[in-house]
C-alpha positions as semicolon CSV with decimal commas, in nm:
position;residue;x (nm);y (nm);z (nm)
1;M;6,443;-1,418;-5,157
2;Q;6,478;-1,557;-4,778
3;E;6,490;-1,920;-4,638
4;F;6,332;-1,968;-4,327
5;T;6,285;-2,313;-4,172
6;Y;5,976;-2,468;-4,020
7;E;6,080;-2,337;-3,665
8;Q;6,162;-2,010;-3,772
9;I;5,813;-1,936;-3,922
10;R;5,631;-2,061;-3,656
11;I;5,774;-1,846;-3,422
12;K;5,658;-1,532;-3,613
13;A;5,320;-1,666;-3,668
14;I;5,302;-1,762;-3,288
15;K;5,414;-1,398;-3,214
16;Q;5,113;-1,229;-3,437
17;G;4,855;-1,525;-3,222
18;V;4,835;-1,849;-3,444
19;K;4,783;-2,144;-3,294
20;D;5,046;-2,357;-3,260
21;N;4,965;-2,649;-3,461
22;K;5,089;-2,708;-3,786
23;V;4,748;-2,689;-4,055
24;H;4,753;-2,312;-3,872
25;I;5,082;-2,236;-3,919
26;G;5,074;-2,368;-4,255
27;L;4,776;-2,151;-4,342
28;W;4,900;-1,846;-4,167
29;A;5,263;-1,891;-4,398
30;S;5,029;-1,889;-4,712
31;L;4,832;-1,655;-4,611
32;N;5,139;-1,434;-4,546
33;N;5,333;-1,505;-4,913
34;Y;5,535;-1,758;-4,795
35;L;5,618;-2,042;-5,040
36;K;5,690;-2,401;-4,918
37;T;5,914;-2,597;-5,060
38;R;6,067;-2,961;-4,905
39;R;6,439;-3,036;-4,980
40;K;6,601;-3,370;-4,899
41;R;6,968;-3,352;-4,760
42;N;7,127;-3,660;-4,578
43;G;6,811;-3,882;-4,634
44;K;6,624;-3,626;-4,404
45;V;6,330;-3,412;-4,581
46;T;6,350;-3,039;-4,419
47;T;6,051;-2,813;-4,520
48;Y;6,174;-2,470;-4,625
49;Y;5,943;-2,133;-4,683
50;I;6,047;-1,904;-4,917
51;A;5,923;-1,549;-4,849
52;L;5,808;-1,400;-5,171
53;Q;5,826;-1,009;-5,277
54;R;5,599;-0,848;-5,473
55;L;5,778;-0,626;-5,729
56;A;5,623;-0,289;-5,762
57;Y;5,668;-0,143;-6,135
């Protein structure tokens, strides 16, 4: 699984024509199989998106 920061996801979404605001980018990420997680490091909370891969059986 790959992890992306909000800034990386934002760049991908803007390239596909999504409006540049947190709501639209978050909706785009959830519709494109990204799982949103928040982690606290050194007292600062950072948002990460994990790319979910579909398993083929």
